[in-house]
N, C-alpha and C positions, 0 to 999 in steps of 0.2 A: 676362612676369615669371615668377617661379617658380611651380611648381604649387601651393604653399601659398597664394600670394597671389591667384590669379585669381578666387576666389569671395568675397574679403573686401574691404572698403573700404580705401583707403590709410590707414596709421596716422597718428595725430596727430604733429605735429612738436614735439619737446621743445626746451628751451633748449640741452641738450647737443648735440642734432642740429645746431642752428644754429651753435654754436661749431665743431663738427667740420667742417661744410661750409665755413665761412669759412677754416679752417686748410687744408683741401684745396685750395680755390680759390687761396689765396696760394701754395701750393707749386707749382701748375701754371701760374701766371700767366706766367712768363718764357717757357718753351718754347711754350705754346699761342699767346700773342700773336706770338711769332716765326714760327711756322708759318702763322698766319692772315695776317699782313702780307706775308710772302714769297709766299704763295699768291695773294693779291689782286694783288700787283704782276705776277706771272707771268700771271694771268688777263687783265689789261689788255694786256700784251705779246702774249699769244697771240691775243686778238681783233684786235689791230692786224695781226698776221701773217695772220689769217684774212681780213681785209678786203683786204689786198694780194694774196693768192692768188686771191680771187674776182675782183678787177679784172683780174688777169693772164689769167684764162680768156677774157675778152671783149676785152681790150686788151693783148696781149702786150708792146707797147712801153712800157707804163706805167712811169715812173721810169727805165727803161733801165739798171738795175743788174743785173748777172749773178747776184749773190747772191740777188736777190729774184725770180728767174723762178719760174714755177709749180711746176716739178719740185723746187724747193728750199723755197720758202715754204710750200707745202701740208704736206709732212711736218714741217717745223719748227713750224708752227702746231699740228698734232695732238699732237706730242710735248711741246711747251711746255704745252699745255692739260692733257695727261694727267699728265706727271711734274712740271711746275712748279706748276700749280694744284691738280689733283685729289688727287694724293698728299699734298701738304703740308696742304691743307685737311682731308683725311681723317685724317692723322696728328695734327693738332691736336685734332680731335674725339675720336679714339681715346684720346689721353692723358688728356684731361679726363674723359671718360665712364668710363674704366676706374678712375681714381682715385675718382670719385664713387660708382660702383657697388660697388667693393671697400671703400669707406670707409677708404682708406689714403692718406696724404700721399705725394707724390712726393719721394723722398730725393735725387735726382741731377739737378736741372733743367739744370745747366750741361752735363752730358754730352749731353743731348738737343739743346741749342742748338748745341754743337760739331758733333755728327753732322748737324744740319740745315744748317750751313754747308757741310759736305762734300757733302751732297745737292744744294744749290744750285749749288755749283761743278761737280758732275758734269752737272747739267742744262744749265747755261750752256755748258760745253764741248761737250756733245752738240749743242745747238742751233746753236752756231757751226760745229761740224763739218759739220752738214747744210747750212747756208747756204753754206759754203765748198766744197762739192762732195764731201765725204768720207763722206756718209751711205750707208746700205745701201738695198736695195729692199724690205725686209721690213716690213710694216705694224706700227707702234708699236715696232719694233726698229731704227729707222733710225739711231740714234746710232752713231757710230764705235765700233769694238771696245774702245777704251781707256776708254769711259765706263761700261760696265755693271759692272765690278768696284767702282767707286766708289759707284755707286747701291746695289748689293747690300750692300756692307759698311755703308754709312750706314743703310740701312733696318734691317738686322739689329741694329745697335747701338741703334736707337731702340726697336724692338718687343720686344727682349729684356727691357727694363725693364717693359713692360706685362705680360709673362708673370710677371715677378718680383712685380709688384703683385698679380696674380691669385693667385699662390701664397701671398702674405702677407695675403690679404683677411681681414677680420674675420668671425667666425662669423655665418652667415646664409644665405639662399637664393642660388642662382646665377641671375641674370636672363637672359632670352633675348638681350638686347643683348650680354651678355658672351660668349655662344656665338658670335654673329656677329663680334665683335671678335677673338676668338681664332682663328676661321676665317680672317679676313683676315691676322692676324699670320703664320700658317704657310703660307697658300696662295701668297702672292706670292713668297717666296724659292724655293718649289718650282718654280712655272711659269717664273719669270724665269731661274733658274739652269739649268733644263732646256733652255729655248729657246736661251740663249746658249751653253751648252756644245756643243750640236749644231750651231749655226750658226757660231759664232766660234772654237771650239776644235777640234771634230772636223770642222768645215767641210763639213757636209752640203749638197750642192747638187742641182741638177736638180729632180726632183719632190719630194724630201723637204723641201727648203728652204721652199717656199710652204706645204706642209702643216703644218710645225712653226709657221710664222709665223701661219697661220690659227688653229691650235689656241691659240696664246698670245693672240692678239688677242681671241678669243671669251672665254677664261677670265680675262683681266684685267678684263673687264666683269663676268662672272657669279661669279667667285671672289674678287674684291677690291672693285670698285666697289659691287656689289650688297650684299655683307655689311656694308660700312661704312655705306652709305646706309640699309639696313634697321635696323641697330643704332641709328642716330640716330632713325629714325622710331619704333621701339618704345620709345625713351626719351622723346621729346618729346611724342608724342601723349597717352600716359597722364598726363604731368605737366600738360599744359595743360587737358585735360578733367576731371582730378581723379578718375580711376578707373583700375583696372588694365586691361590688355588683355582683350579679351572671352574668348578661349579660348587657354589655354596649350597644349592638345593640338594645336590647329590651327597655332600658331606652331612647335611642335616638328616637326610633319609638314613644314611648309614648309622649315625649316632643313635637315633630313636629306635631303629630296628635292633641294634645291639642291646640297648638297655631293656627293651621290651621282651626280647626272645630269650636272652641268656639265662634268666632265673628258672626257666622251664627245663633246661638241659641238665645233664649230669648222670641221671639214672640209667642212661643207655649202656653204661659200662656193666650193668647188672643184668643184662638180657640173659634169660635162662635160669636166673636165680629164683629164690622163693619169694617173689614179689608178685602182686597182681599184674597181669600182662599189660594192662593199659598204662602203667607208670613208665616202664622203659620204652614203650611204644611212643608215648607223647614226647618223652625226652629225646628219643632218636629223631622224631620229626622236627623238634625244635633245633636240634643240632644241624639238620639239613637246611632249615630256614636261615640259620646263621650265615649261610653262604651268600645271602642277599647283601648284607652290609660288607662282606668281604669283596664281592664283585664291585660294589659301588666305590669302596676305598681304593682298590687296585686300579680301576679305570680312572678315578680322579687323580691319583698320583701319576699315572702314566701320561695323562693329557696335560698335567701341569709341567712335567719335565720334557714333554715332546719338543723336539728341536734343540734341546740342550743336553742330550744324553752323554755327549762327550765330557761333560763336567764330572761325570762319575769317575772318569779316569784320573782326575786331578784332586778333587775335594775329598779329604778323609771323612768328613761328616756326611757328605752325600753318599759316598760309597757304602759305608756301614748302614746308613738308613735305607738305602735302596735294597741292600741284601736283606735287611730285617723286614722290609715290606714283602719281599718274596717269601720269607719265612712265615709271615702271617697267613698268606694264602695257603702254603703247604700245611701249616698246622690245622687250619680250619677244614680243609678238604680231607686231610687224614682223619681228623676226629669224626667227620660226618660219615666217611666210608667205613671206618673200623667200628662205628657204633651201629651199623646196619645189622639186621637179623641174619642176612646171608653170610656175612663174614664173622659173626660173633662166635661161631663154633670153633674158629681157628684163633681168635684173639683173646678169648676169656682165659684168665690165669696164665698169661704169657707175657713176653717182653714187649709186645706191641703197645701196651698202655704206657710203659716207660718211654717208648720212642715218641709218642705223641706229647707226653709231658716235657721231655727234653727238647723236642722241636719247638714247643711254645716258649719254654724258658730260655733257650739258648739261640736257636736259629732266628727267632723273631725278637724276643725282648732284649736279650743280652746284646745282640749285634746292634739293635736300635739304640740302646743306652750307650754303647761305645761311640756311636756317631754323635750323640748328644754331648758326651763328655769331651770329645775332641773339639766340639764347637764351643762349649761353655768355658772350659778351663782357661784358654788364653785370655778371655775377656775379664775374668775375675782375678787372674794373676798378673796381667799386664806384660806377659812374655809369651813367646811362641814356642811350640813344640820343637824339641831339639833336632829330631831327625825324621825325614820323610821315609827313609829306608826302614826304620824301626816300625813306623806305622804300617808300611807295606808288609813287613814280616808279620806283624800282629794280625792284619786282615787275612792274608792268605792262609796262614797256619790255622787261624780260628775257623775260617770258612771251610777248608778241606776237612778239618777234624770234626766239626759239628755235623757236616753232611755225612761223613763216613759213619759217625756214631748213630745217627738216625737211621741210615740205610741198614747198617749191621744189626741194630736192635729190631727193626722191622723184619728183616730176613730171619733172625733168630726166633722171633716171636711166631712167625708163620710156620717155620720148621717145627718148632716145639709144639705149637697148637695142632698142626696136622698129625704129629705123632701121637699126642694124647687123645686125639679124636678117634684113633684106631682102637677098637675094643680089646684087642689082644696085646696092646703095647703097654709096658710098665713105665713108670716115671723115669727110671734110670736110662732106659733106651731113648726116651723122649729128649732127655737132656743131652745125650750123646749126639743126636741129630743136629743140635744147634751149637755144639761146642766150637766148631770151626769159626763161626761168626763171633762168638764170645772172645775167642783168642785174638781175632783181628781188631776188636775194639780197644784192646790194651794199647796198641800202637797209636791209635787215634787219641787216646787219653794223654799219651806222652807229648804229642803235638800240641794238644790243648794246654797242658801245663807250661810248656815252653812259651807259647804265645802269651798266656796270662802273666807269666813271670816278667817278660819283656814289658808288657803293659804296666804292671805295678811299678817297676823300676822307672819307667818313663814318666809316669804320673807323679811318683815321689820326687823326682828331680824338678818337675814343674811346681809342685807345692812348696819346695824349698827355694824357689826363685832361681833355679839353675838353668832355666830355659834360655833360648836366644832372646836378645833384646827385641822389643816390639818393632816391627818393620814389615817386610814381606812375609806373608803367612807361610807356614810349612805345609807343602802340598805333597801328595803321594809321588807325583812325577813333576819334572820341570814343565812349565806351560809350553804347549805347542803353539805355533804361530797361527791361531785362529781367533776370531773375535771374542768367543765366550771365555777365553782364558782370563781376560781382564776382569770379567764378572766374578770369578772365583777369588782373584787377588783382592778385590775390594770388599768381599763379603765374608771371607773365611777367617781372617786374622783377628788379633787382639784389638786392633783399632776400629774394627767394624761396628 
């Protein structure tokens, strides 16, 4: 929060504040629900593609459809998860949070919905292009060249109104969440336009192509997913625990360190490749330095929640956000370790890079967005989530599945990398070494599909106003008889 706020208790809510928040929620209802439902549908589609690609690794003849072979279904899965789910969930959170923090109603909801339709059309065209064999070989830039202008224009048309809202904000402090939201607004057009100009317009090939793609893939995590996820965390955690973040100075340090260091990272994935040695060395050092903002954020979150950790047992929003915060630490530490020169001999051209990408996309960002959605949707629909047991099912199956997938991919990657590092081992034997782990991840994908199916159905009922009438909020468990239970009841529900 702002520097003025960090030593003071949260102000009392006045009747004028309640009316103002209700008006803001009504103004954002249409675009936010559109982005959330579109994202949830893409999430289920992406996890189905992830299951197919996992089966194809151990049973290439599965289904027998050329469009769904591993070389197509795997990049289609990653791009559907990133651009279909992550970006749309993030945009929905960004719109609602910016309006709430600026205390400004959204004046043009239809424009955002139209832009969202174009975004979905671009993602659908890109995924179909990959499945039909027209994708590229650059990570997270696999969409055919005709798709990126559509996505860039759609994104710009959406976030420009967030910047307008910030400029028209009411007099008051600027919150740390707004810093992160603005960073996300401006960073993605920069990295996406730069990467596509060099790869698709100027057509840089050879060594330059993979270097640009690695730089983009790293920065789409640390300059877009991380800012949006942290903006949500810095908003939801103080709301649920009922007090401001512990240290504004620590939050400010983490923000500027992230923005300053992230653009230098990315090329560490190409250690040992035909690049000047100083490029991956600097990138690896930058990746290690990114642990500084990670430590600051983790400590800030812990100290903010200190004394109220039992609230994690009750609040759906806080539980998913808390898990996502752990995922942020795991993602950053994994990226720093796997990008080191010592481990690169075992991690290059293996599944470990997929493990880091999935950890950032799912263990951190996706779980954080689930927390935000569980917090936001009751406020814009005016009804409560139907069932705490469904939320509990969604959390545990998602948590176990994403942890299992990350661990299995890491194990498969190290096993595969160690086998290929042996001079007399051929590729077939290297794959056999990791096959057991790859079979195990199929079961984890089944768990994930079940969890996301329950989430999509639950969200659809809320969008159709089939939720419980506003009253006591839907918690994961019934409140235990301790003082903090009342805090969750008064901050979690639709009337908060």
